[in-house]
C-alpha positions in Angstrom: 57.6 28.8 60.5 60.4 27.4 62.5 58.9 23.9 62.6 58.7 23.8 58.8 62.3 25.0 58.5 63.5 22.3 60.9 61.6 19.6 59.0 63.2 20.9 55.8 66.6 20.8 57.3 66.0 17.2 58.5 64.9 16.3 55.0 68.1 17.9 53.5 70.3 16.0 56.0 68.8 12.8 54.8 69.3 13.5 51.1 72.6 11.7 51.0 74.6 14.7 49.7 77.5 15.3 52.1 77.8 19.0 51.2 74.1 19.6 51.9 74.4 17.6 55.1 77.3 19.8 56.2 75.3 23.0 55.4 72.3 21.7 57.3 74.5 20.8 60.3 76.0 24.3 60.2 72.5 25.9 60.2 71.5 23.7 63.2 74.6 24.8 65.0 73.8 28.5 64.4 70.2 27.9 65.4 71.3 26.3 68.7 73.7 29.1 69.4 71.0 31.7 68.7 68.5 29.8 70.9 71.0 29.7 73.8 71.7 33.4 73.4 68.0 34.2 73.4 67.5 32.2 76.6 70.3 34.0 78.3 68.9 37.4 77.2 65.4 36.4 78.5 66.9 35.3 81.9 68.8 38.6 82.1 65.7 40.6 81.2 63.7 38.7 83.9 66.4 39.6 86.5 66.4 43.3 85.3 62.6 43.4 85.6 62.9 42.0 89.2 65.4 44.7 90.0 63.4 47.6 88.5 60.1 46.5 90.0 61.7 45.6 93.3 59.7 42.4 93.1 60.8 41.0 96.5 59.6 44.2 98.2 56.3 44.0 96.3 55.9 40.3 97.2 56.5 41.1 100.9 54.0 43.9 100.8 51.4 41.7 99.1 52.0 38.9 101.7 51.6 41.4 104.5 48.3 42.8 103.1 47.0 39.3 102.5 47.9 38.4 106.1 46.0 41.5 107.4 43.0 40.6 105.3 43.1 37.0 106.4 43.7 35.8 102.8 46.1 32.9 102.4 
């Protein structure tokens, strides 16, 4: 799993070997970059879903129906 991989990288960084430490740091940098890209894609997907589903219109309709039914 990711947690085990991160722990292994931490262990490698503490091994005292500068080459291994450099490789581990490079892996961390790539993981950070991939994580940021993933978060950006997720945010974009959320926005696309809102557009496709016309979420604001649905929320307004739901609020109006709740108001008519006396539900808060």
